[in-house]
C-alpha positions in Angstrom: 0.0 0.0 0.0 2.0 2.9 -1.3 0.8 6.5 -1.2 0.5 9.1 -3.9 -1.0 6.8 -6.5 1.6 4.0 -6.1 0.9 0.4 -6.9 -0.8 -2.0 -4.5 0.6 -5.4 -3.9 -2.0 -8.0 -4.9 -2.3 -11.6 -3.8 -3.8 -14.9 -5.1 -4.0 -16.3 -8.6 -7.4 -15.2 -9.8 -8.1 -14.9 -13.5 -8.1 -11.4 -14.9 -11.9 -11.5 -15.2 -12.4 -12.7 -11.7 -9.9 -10.2 -10.4 -11.6 -7.3 -12.1 -15.0 -8.4 -10.6 -13.5 -8.7 -7.2 -11.7 -5.4 -7.4 -15.0 -3.7 -8.2 -17.1 -5.4 -5.6 -18.5 -3.1 -2.9 -16.4 -3.1 0.3 -17.1 -1.2 3.5 -14.6 -0.2 6.1 -15.6 0.8 9.6 -13.8 3.8 11.0 -14.3 4.3 14.8 -12.8 7.5 16.3 -13.5 9.8 19.3 -14.7 12.7 17.1 -16.8 14.4 19.7 -14.6 13.9 22.8 -13.3 17.4 22.6 -9.8 18.8 23.1 -6.7 17.1 21.6 -8.5 13.8 21.2 -11.1 15.3 18.8 -8.3 17.1 16.9 -6.4 13.8 16.5 -9.6 11.9 15.6 -10.4 14.5 12.9 -6.9 14.2 11.4 -7.0 10.4 11.5 -10.4 10.5 9.7 -9.0 12.9 7.1 -5.9 10.8 6.5 -8.1 7.7 6.0 -10.2 9.6 3.5 -7.1 10.9 1.7 -5.9 7.3 1.3 -9.2 6.3 -0.3 -9.1 9.3 -2.6 -5.5 8.9 -3.7 -5.9 5.1 -4.4 -9.0 5.8 -6.4 -11.2 2.9 -5.4 -14.8 4.2 -5.7 -16.2 0.8 -4.7 -14.7 1.1 -1.2 -16.7 3.1 1.4 -15.6 4.3 4.8 -18.4 4.0 7.4 -17.3 6.6 10.0 -18.8 6.3 13.5 -18.1 8.5 16.6 -17.0 6.6 19.7 -17.3 9.7 21.9 -14.0 8.7 23.5 -15.6 6.2 25.8 -15.7 2.4 25.9 -19.5 2.2 25.7 -19.5 4.7 22.8 -16.9 2.7 21.0 -18.8 -0.5 21.5 -22.0 1.1 20.1 -20.1 2.7 17.2 -18.5 -0.6 16.2 -21.8 -2.5 16.4 -23.4 0.1 14.1 -20.6 0.1 11.6 -20.8 -3.7 11.4 -24.6 -3.6 11.1 -24.0 -1.3 8.2 -21.8 -3.8 6.4 -18.2 -3.0 7.6 -15.9 -5.9 7.0 -13.0 -4.4 8.9 -12.8 -1.9 11.8 -10.1 0.8 11.7 -9.6 2.5 15.1 -10.4 3.2 17.8 -7.7 5.4 19.4 -7.7 4.7 23.2 -7.0 1.4 24.9 -10.4 1.3 26.8 -12.2 1.8 23.5 -10.2 -0.9 21.7 -11.0 -3.4 24.6 -14.7 -2.6 24.2 -14.7 -3.0 20.5 -12.7 -6.3 20.4 -15.5 -8.7 21.6 -18.0 -7.0 19.2 -15.6 -7.5 16.3 -14.8 -11.1 17.4 -18.5 -12.0 17.5 -18.8 -10.8 13.9 -15.5 -12.5 12.8 -14.1 -9.1 11.9 -10.6 -7.8 12.4 -9.7 -4.5 14.1 -6.7 -2.3 13.2 -6.4 0.1 16.1 -4.3 3.1 17.0 -3.7 2.4 20.7 -0.1 2.1 22.0 -1.1 -0.3 24.8 0.0 -3.8 23.8 -2.4 -5.3 26.4 -5.3 -4.8 24.0 -3.6 -6.5 21.1 -4.4 -10.0 19.9 -7.4 -12.2 19.2 -8.2 -10.2 16.0 -7.0 -6.8 17.2 -3.9 -5.5 15.4 -2.1 -2.3 16.6 -0.9 0.0 13.9 1.0 2.3 16.3 4.8 2.1 16.9 4.9 0.2 20.2 7.4 0.9 22.9 10.3 -1.6 22.8 9.9 -2.7 19.2 12.5 -0.2 18.1 15.2 -1.2 20.5 16.6 -4.2 18.6 17.3 -1.9 15.6 19.3 0.7 17.4 21.2 -1.7 19.6 22.1 -3.9 16.5 23.3 -0.9 14.6 25.3 0.5 17.6 27.0 -2.9 18.1 27.8 -3.2 14.4 29.4 0.2 14.6 31.8 -1.1 17.2 30.3 0.2 20.4 30.3 -2.8 22.7 29.9 -1.3 26.2 26.5 0.2 26.7 24.7 2.2 29.3 21.1 3.4 29.5 19.1 6.1 31.3 15.5 4.9 31.4 12.5 6.6 33.1 10.7 5.0 36.0 7.4 4.6 34.1 5.5 1.7 32.5 7.1 2.8 29.2 10.5 2.5 30.9 9.7 -1.0 32.1 9.0 -2.1 28.5 12.2 -0.4 27.3 14.4 -1.9 30.0 13.3 -5.4 29.2 13.8 -4.8 25.4 17.2 -3.2 26.0 18.5 -6.1 28.1 17.2 -8.6 25.5 18.6 -6.7 22.5 22.0 -6.3 24.2 22.1 -10.1 24.7 21.2 -10.8 21.1 23.8 -8.3 19.9 26.5 -9.7 22.2 27.3 -6.4 23.9 27.9 -5.6 27.6 25.6 -3.5 29.7 28.0 -1.4 31.8 25.3 0.6 33.6 21.6 0.9 33.6 19.9 3.6 35.6 16.2 4.3 36.1 15.2 7.8 36.9 12.1 9.4 38.3 10.4 11.9 36.0 11.2 15.0 38.1 14.3 17.2 37.9 15.6 16.5 41.4 15.3 12.7 41.0 17.3 12.7 37.8 20.5 13.9 39.5 21.8 10.8 41.2 21.2 8.4 38.3 23.0 10.8 35.8 25.9 11.2 38.2 26.3 7.4 38.5 26.3 7.2 34.7 29.0 9.9 34.6 31.1 8.0 37.1 31.1 5.0 34.8 31.8 7.2 31.9 35.2 5.9 30.8 33.8 2.3 30.5 30.9 3.4 28.3 31.0 3.4 24.5 27.3 4.3 24.0 24.6 5.7 26.2 20.9 5.2 25.4 18.4 7.9 26.5 14.9 6.5 26.5 12.1 8.9 26.2 10.4 11.4 23.9 9.3 15.0 23.7 8.0 15.0 27.2 11.3 14.0 28.8 14.3 14.7 26.6 14.2 18.5 27.0 14.7 18.0 30.8 17.2 15.1 30.7 19.6 16.4 28.0 20.6 19.7 29.7 21.6 17.6 32.8 24.0 15.6 30.7 25.7 18.8 29.7 25.6 20.0 33.3 27.4 16.9 34.5 29.9 17.3 31.5 29.6 13.8 30.2 32.4 13.3 27.7 30.5 13.0 24.4 33.8 12.5 22.5 34.1 9.1 24.1 30.4 8.2 24.2 27.9 7.8 21.4 24.4 9.0 22.4 21.6 6.8 21.1 17.9 7.0 21.5 14.6 5.3 21.0 11.7 5.9 18.5 10.3 8.5 21.0 13.0 10.9 19.6 11.1 11.1 16.3 9.4 14.4 16.8 9.9 17.8 15.1 12.9 19.9 16.1 14.5 17.2 18.3 17.9 18.6 17.3 17.0 22.3 17.6 19.1 23.2 20.6 22.2 21.3 19.3 22.6 19.3 22.5 21.8 16.0 20.7 23.9 16.8 17.6 25.2 13.6 16.1 23.1 11.3 18.3 21.5 8.2 16.6 17.9 6.9 16.9 15.6 4.4 15.1 12.6 5.8 13.2 10.8 5.5 9.9 12.6 7.1 7.0 11.4 10.7 7.1 11.0 11.0 3.3 7.7 9.1 3.4 6.3 11.2 6.2 7.4 14.5 4.5 5.7 13.5 1.2 2.5 12.5 3.0 2.4 15.6 5.2 2.7 17.8 2.1 -0.2 16.0 0.4 -2.3 16.2 3.5 -1.6 19.9 4.0 -2.4 20.6 0.4 -5.7 18.7 0.8 -6.8 20.1 4.2 -4.8 23.2 4.8 -3.3 22.1 8.1 -0.3 20.1 9.2 -1.2 16.5 10.2 -0.4 15.0 13.6 2.4 12.4 13.5 0.0 9.5 14.0 -2.2 10.6 11.0 0.0 8.4 8.8 -1.2 5.3 10.7 -4.8 5.9 9.5 -3.6 6.4 5.9 -1.6 3.2 6.0 -4.5 1.2 7.6 -6.8 2.2 4.8 -4.2 1.6 2.2 -3.6 -1.9 3.6 -7.3 -2.5 3.5 -7.5 -1.4 -0.1 -4.6 -3.7 -1.0 -6.5 -6.7 0.4 -10.0 -5.7 -0.8 -9.8 -7.7 -4.1 -10.5 -11.0 -2.3 -14.0 -12.5 -1.8 -16.3 -11.3 0.9 -15.2 -12.9 4.2 -11.8 -13.7 2.7 -10.4 -10.3 2.4 -9.3 -9.3 5.9 -8.4 -12.7 7.3 -5.7 -13.2 9.9 -3.7 -15.0 7.2 -3.8 -12.0 4.9 -3.2 -9.4 7.7 -0.2 -11.2 9.1 1.5 -12.2 5.8 5.2 -12.5 6.3 6.1 -10.0 3.5 4.1 -7.3 5.2 3.0 -4.0 3.6 4.7 -0.8 2.5 3.3 2.4 3.8 4.0 6.1 4.5 6.2 5.0 7.4 7.9 2.3 5.5 7.7 -1.5 5.7 5.4 -3.0 8.4 3.7 -6.2 9.2 1.3 -7.5 11.9 2.2 -10.5 14.1 -0.3 -13.0 15.2 -0.3 -11.5 18.7 -1.5 -8.2 17.3 1.7 -6.3 17.6 3.8 -5.3 14.6 7.3 -5.4 13.1 8.5 -2.2 11.4 11.4 -1.7 9.0 13.1 1.3 10.6 16.0 3.5 9.5 18.7 4.8 11.7 18.8 8.6 11.8 21.3 11.0 13.2 20.2 14.3 14.9 21.1 17.6 13.3 19.9 21.1 13.8 18.6 21.3 10.3 16.8 18.0 10.6 17.5 14.3 10.8 19.8 12.6 8.3 19.5 8.9 7.4 22.6 7.0 8.5 21.4 3.5 7.6 18.3 3.0 5.3 15.2 1.2 6.4 15.0 -2.3 4.9 12.9 -2.7 1.7 11.8 -6.2 2.6 11.4 -8.5 5.5 13.9 -11.2 4.6 13.3 -13.5 7.5 9.9 -14.2 9.1 10.2 -13.4 12.8 6.8 -14.8 13.9 
């Protein structure tokens, strides 16, 4: 499912006549979003809806209809919305956004034998027909640790917040280090307040001469607080490569120069830039970063829509080992409802990130 009028990857061995008939058969996709919740949630919901509609418009499949329903941002509202979408012929549910909504939609979809492609970042709601399109915490760690080890940095340290996100990252970091055959010299968890960060950072500094690379886990909510403290404690950056997580993939991450030259895993920015330009041209506003997930979910649905009713959005098709190509690069769903993504390695610069190591163009080994 490539954007901007690109080709869609087909499947099966239908005759051209059968294929044409299947391609033109009516298909309905349910889109369940918190459109009336208000605040940031409503803004995100609107942008997800518009991105989904943009995908359908650009891929030019008039036989496919999006049945949009408002979840109101509640579990009960999401359940009712999903029931109504299915009653109106939806063969696949795209959305909802929040974990509680997804949990409420799941049994409704299961009862109708319909899959759900949701936008929650809570892996606890994945599985049993629910697939999470979002970039999940921890799934990016193997990529950055593997690249760091291959670059010759064999003694690693990490600064990880004391949060549920941090728990996932720590487990992924330890596992990835083991697979890459590198040594963890220090691993510090820090509370998310300025005072509590001081001692963990000081302990990292004291181990400084033993460390080849230091991973800072976090995103836009934490990095602006943590990074100045590294400068305050005068960590020797000439001896230590800074590396990050997918949470670093936000606008202007390199603006103040403190992270200049640091590495992090993320989708290749080219796809996002192209999508954002098309979205802005269509709607007059910049899309939220997660808007690409809705575009890719609908593009995926379009690429599978040529199958027979009941055989389009099966678990087998949704979890195919070759995956799908989208705005954010290569991705595929795993049977447990989480996803693999083909990520690039980017380096931080004031003028914007630069690709150090390209994202893969294919999944060469099935990792299920």
